[in-house]
C-alpha positions, 0 to 999 in steps of 0.5 A: 464219846458215849462214855457218859451216855445213859439209855432209857428203854421202855418209855412210850413215844411222845411222852417227852413232848409235853415237858421235854425228855429231861423232865422224863429223866427227872421223874424217873429219878424222883420216882425210883431213887429219892435217896440218890440226891442228885436231882438238883446237882445232876447236869444233863447235856442232851436228851433225845430219842434214838433214831430207828435204824433196824425196823421202822415197824417195830412195836417197841418205842425208840430208846431215849438217850441221855448225855450226862455232863458227869460220868459219876452221875451216870454210874450212880444212877446205873448202880441204883438201877441194878439194885431195884426194879425201875418204873415210870408212872408204874410201867417197868422200864430199863436203864442201861449204858449207851454203847458205841456201834463198835462195842455193839458189833463186838457183842453181836459177834459173841451171840451164837456162842452165847446162845449155845452156852445158854442152851446148855445152862453154862451161865454165859455173860458178856462182862465187857464189850469183846469178852465172854465168860461162862461157868464150866466145871465149877469155874468161871472161864473168861475169853477175850476173843474167839481164838483164845476160846478155840484154843481152850475148847480143843483141850476139852472134848465135851465143850468142843462138842457143845460149841462145834457149830458156833466156833466154825471159823468165819472163813470156812463158813464163807468158803463152804458157801462159795464152794457150794455155789461153784459146784452148782454152776459147774452142774449146769 
């Protein structure tokens, strides 16, 4: 459903009230991609501000979600956005893919491991929703799930030491918490 969606991050609130959110997208394209050549032929189905799910008081503006009619238009815009810095009236903004909630959840599951690898300067990346890759011993290693990563880590003691806290199985984490709470109850 979200394959054709584009997310615009960094546009101040209420800018789109004057001419509509679609005009904001057109201004971004005119300002940043004059040679893209899709202003007239680009077809936008829907443009809206994403609702605030996490924190109502957060200081950043909500994202603008653009639902394109053609996936090719979205891909052309994102390809150009990777090559240069994007601005809206001189203010830096970002353009990204609008991921589904399942995809975002899959990416969040890698967050502890990602941070640990980043701290050790192993250049981690999440190239697709449920996959992580990083540079180790001069090679790029890629893993589709935590189980495959655990299997690889058991063969590499230095990496095992780096990732030991981040790779503790979820069941064991929950079990340890439950065991601690039970021991507290028995102490009473």
